[in-house]
MARTOR-992485 format. One line per field, with one value per residue (C-alpha): residue number from 1; residue in one letter; x, y, z. Coordinates in steps of 0.5 Angstrom, whole numbers, plus 2048, in hexadecimal, padded with zeros to 3 digits. Example, Ala and Ser with C-alpha at 12.3 -4.5 7.8 and 13.67 -1.06 7.14 Angstrom:
REM residues 2
i	[1,2]
aa	[A,S]
east	[819,81B]
north	[7F7,7FE]
up	[810,80E]
//
This chain:
REM residues 293
i	[1,2,3,4,5,6,7,8,9,10,11,12,13,14,15,16,17,18,19,20,21,22,23,24,25,26,27,28,29,30,31,32,33,34,35,36,37,38,39,40,41,42,43,44,45,46,47,48,49,50,51,52,53,54,55,56,57,58,59,60,61,62,63,64,65,66,67,68,69,70,71,72,73,74,75,76,77,78,79,80,81,82,83,84,85,86,87,88,89,90,91,92,93,94,95,96,97,98,99,100,101,102,103,104,105,106,107,108,109,110,111,112,113,114,115,116,117,118,119,120,121,122,123,124,125,126,127,128,129,130,131,132,133,134,135,136,137,138,139,140,141,142,143,144,145,146,147,148,149,150,151,152,153,154,155,156,157,158,159,160,161,162,163,164,165,166,167,168,169,170,171,172,173,174,175,176,177,178,179,180,181,182,183,184,185,186,187,188,189,190,191,192,193,194,195,196,197,198,199,200,201,202,203,204,205,206,207,208,209,210,211,212,213,214,215,216,217,218,219,220,221,222,223,224,225,226,227,228,229,230,231,232,233,234,235,236,237,238,239,240,241,242,243,244,245,246,247,248,249,250,251,252,253,254,255,256,257,258,259,260,261,262,263,264,265,266,267,268,269,270,271,272,273,274,275,276,277,278,279,280,281,282,283,284,285,286,287,288,289,290,291,292,293]
aa	[M,S,S,A,T,R,T,L,I,S,P,A,T,L,A,R,P,R,G,R,A,A,Y,W,T,V,F,T,G,V,V,L,L,F,A,L,A,F,L,F,P,V,Y,W,M,V,T,G,A,M,K,S,P,D,E,V,A,Q,T,P,P,T,V,V,P,K,H,W,H,L,S,G,Y,T,D,A,W,D,L,M,Q,L,P,E,H,L,W,N,T,V,V,Q,A,A,G,A,W,A,F,Q,L,V,F,C,T,A,A,A,Y,A,L,S,K,L,K,P,A,F,G,N,V,I,L,G,G,I,L,A,T,L,M,V,P,A,Q,A,L,V,V,P,K,Y,L,T,A,A,D,L,P,F,I,H,T,S,L,L,N,D,P,L,G,I,W,L,P,A,V,A,N,A,F,N,L,Y,L,L,K,R,F,F,D,Q,L,P,R,D,V,L,E,A,A,E,I,D,G,A,G,K,L,R,I,L,W,S,V,V,L,P,M,S,R,P,V,L,G,V,V,S,I,F,A,L,V,A,V,W,Q,D,F,L,W,P,L,M,V,F,S,D,T,D,K,Q,P,I,S,V,A,L,V,Q,L,S,Q,N,I,Q,L,T,V,L,I,A,A,M,V,I,A,S,I,P,M,V,A,L,F,L,V,F,Q,R,H,I,I,A,G,I,S,A,G,S,T,K,G]
east	[80F,812,815,81A,81C,820,825,82B,82E,82D,82D,834,838,833,836,83D,840,843,83D,839,83E,83E,835,835,83A,836,82F,833,836,82F,82B,830,830,829,829,82D,82A,824,826,82B,826,825,82A,82C,825,827,82E,82D,829,82F,835,835,833,839,83B,835,836,83D,840,842,83D,83F,83C,83C,83C,842,83E,837,832,82A,828,826,821,81F,81F,81A,816,814,816,811,80B,80C,808,803,802,803,7FD,7F9,7FD,7FA,7F3,7F3,7F6,7F1,7EA,7EB,7EE,7E7,7E4,7E6,7E5,7DE,7DC,7E0,7DF,7D7,7D8,7DB,7D8,7D1,7D5,7D7,7D2,7CB,7CC,7C7,7C4,7C9,7CF,7D3,7D2,7D3,7DA,7DC,7DB,7DE,7E5,7E5,7E7,7ED,7EF,7ED,7F4,7F4,7F7,7F0,7EC,7EE,7EC,7E5,7E6,7E8,7E2,7DD,7E1,7E1,7D9,7D6,7D0,7C9,7CB,7D1,7D5,7DD,7E2,7E7,7ED,7E8,7EA,7E4,7E8,7ED,7E7,7E2,7E6,7EA,7E4,7E3,7E9,7E8,7EE,7EC,7E5,7E7,7EC,7E7,7E2,7E7,7E8,7E2,7DF,7E4,7E1,7DF,7D8,7D6,7D9,7D3,7CE,7CE,7CE,7C7,7C4,7C6,7C1,7C7,7C6,7C9,7CD,7CE,7D1,7D5,7D7,7D8,7DA,7DD,7E1,7E5,7E7,7E9,7EF,7F4,7F0,7EF,7F5,7F8,7F3,7F4,7FB,7FA,7F5,7FA,800,7FB,7FA,800,804,7FF,801,7FD,7F6,7F8,7FB,7F5,7F0,7F4,7F6,7F7,7FD,7FC,7F7,7FC,7FE,806,806,805,808,80F,80F,80B,810,817,818,81D,81F,825,826,828,822,81D,821,820,818,818,81B,815,80F,811,812,80A,809,810,80E,807,809,80E,808,803,808,806,7FE,801,805,7FE,7F9,7FD,7FC,7F6,7F3,7F7,7F4,7EC,7EA]
north	[849,846,83F,83E,837,832,82F,82A,82F,837,83C,83F,83A,838,840,83E,83D,836,834,835,830,82B,82A,82B,825,821,823,81F,81A,817,818,815,80F,80E,80F,80A,805,805,805,801,7FA,7FD,7FD,7F6,7F4,7F6,7F6,7EF,7ED,7EF,7EB,7E4,7DE,7DD,7E4,7E4,7DD,7E0,7E1,7E7,7EA,7EF,7F6,7F8,7F3,7F1,7F1,7F4,7EF,7F1,7EA,7E9,7ED,7EA,7E4,7E5,7E9,7E3,7DC,7E0,7E1,7E8,7EC,7E8,7E7,7EE,7F0,7EC,7EF,7F6,7F3,7F0,7F6,7FB,7F6,7F7,7FE,800,7FB,7FF,806,806,801,803,80B,80A,806,80B,811,80D,80C,813,817,814,812,80B,807,803,806,806,7FE,7FD,801,7FE,7F6,7F9,7FB,7F5,7F1,7F4,7F0,7EA,7E6,7E6,7DF,7DE,7E1,7DC,7D6,7D9,7DD,7D8,7D4,7DB,7DB,7D5,7D4,7DC,7DA,7DB,7DB,7D4,7D7,7D6,7DD,7D8,7DB,7E0,7E8,7E9,7E4,7EA,7F0,7ED,7EB,7F2,7F6,7F5,7FA,7FC,7FF,803,804,807,80C,80E,810,813,817,819,81B,820,823,82B,82B,832,82E,829,82D,832,82D,82B,831,831,82B,827,81F,81B,817,81C,820,81B,81B,822,824,81E,81B,821,822,81C,81B,81B,815,811,811,80E,809,807,806,801,7FE,7FD,7FB,7F6,7F3,7F3,7F0,7EB,7E3,7DE,7E1,7E0,7DB,7D7,7DA,7DA,7D2,7D4,7D6,7DA,7DF,7E0,7E6,7E8,7E6,7DF,7DF,7E0,7DA,7D5,7D6,7D8,7D1,7CF,7D6,7DA,7DE,7E4,7E3,7E3,7E8,7EB,7EA,7EC,7F3,7F4,7F1,7F7,7FE,7FF,801,804,808,809,80B,810,813,814,815,81C,81A,814,819,81E,819,817,81D,81F,81A,81E,825,827,82B]
up	[83B,835,835,832,82C,82F,829,828,826,829,825,826,824,81E,81C,81C,816,81A,81D,816,813,819,817,810,810,816,813,80C,80E,812,80C,808,80D,80E,806,805,80A,806,7FF,7FF,800,7FA,7F6,7F8,7F6,7EF,7EE,7F0,7EA,7E6,7E9,7E6,7EA,7ED,7EF,7F2,7F6,7F7,7FF,801,7FC,7F7,7F8,7F1,7EC,7E7,7E1,7E1,7DD,7DC,7D9,7E0,7DF,7D7,7DA,7E0,7DC,7D7,7DA,7E1,7DD,7E0,7DC,7DD,7E4,7E4,7E1,7E6,7EC,7E9,7E7,7ED,7F1,7ED,7EE,7F6,7F7,7F3,7F7,7FD,7FB,7F9,7FF,804,803,803,809,80E,80A,80C,814,815,811,810,817,817,81C,821,81C,822,824,81C,81B,824,820,819,81D,821,81B,81B,823,81E,81B,814,814,817,812,80C,80D,80E,808,804,805,804,7FD,7FB,7FC,7FC,801,7FE,7F6,7F8,7F2,7F3,7F3,7F2,7ED,7EC,7ED,7F1,7F6,7F7,7F7,7FA,800,800,802,809,80B,812,812,80C,80D,815,811,80D,813,816,810,80E,817,816,80F,811,812,810,809,808,80C,806,801,805,804,7FC,7FC,7FA,7FD,801,7FC,7F7,7FE,7FF,7F7,7F6,7FD,801,7FC,7F9,800,801,7FC,802,805,7FF,7FD,803,803,7FC,7FC,803,7FF,7F8,7FC,801,7FB,7F6,7FD,7FF,7FE,803,800,7F9,7FA,7FC,7F7,7F0,7F0,7E8,7E7,7E1,7E6,7EC,7ED,7ED,7F4,7F5,7ED,7F0,7F5,7F1,7EB,7EF,7EF,7E9,7E8,7EA,7EF,7EA,7E7,7EC,7F0,7EA,7EA,7F0,7ED,7E9,7ED,7F2,7ED,7EC,7F4,7F4,7EF,7F2,7F8,7F4,7F1,7F6,7FC,7FD,7FD,802,807,807,807,80E,810,80E,814,81A,818,818,814]
//
């Protein structure tokens, strides 16, 4: 016995011209309302940098600038040394991404497919770190970076101070392990029969099949470093080496509000562009973990 699917509007109503018109009117209105709710803050920030300082501070605010000024963006680019700080951020984010991708992937593959002794205990210990507040780890992490055990060297004012702590990401490791657990055994066993070793299987079989989840992990790794403020502030006392998140705060003391808004717009462009380019991979990676095979 087939069961009919219940919907908000019945098929009979949709078959009538008036019902179909009402449906599409409501649907279009809801989509536009949600689009406005998400895009209006972006519009407000972009146009706020094009207003004069007096217009930004006036009450009530103007939705459309009375006079369009691009000087806020050019001043932000020059006065706040954005090219230098953006490059610092790119170097720190790229290094953290590369270290996470290499070490988290290797650890997840070992825990998932190599089945080491006490693997579940090790995984449990790694996941237990997720229950520790990040703020509680700042002081011991800083003391370790300031004087590395055994070799007694400092990672302060060095990109390694960002790269190495970023490797210890329990969430990304668990995400990768769960994905590796769901890879079909038949493919891996066929590679073993063909004489491929563990590293060969990882490089030639597992990694090509793991592109969706690797894309998700990459986005998480890059965004985490790009938006982080407290840890880079502690690591980089040298202002010339600070990332954009720290530099915006440090250099905003005697800067006009329109220039600061323009600097924030410029700083957000790389992450927005990254999401727009890789949004299909992000959605594919998130949905890949929910199905087996």
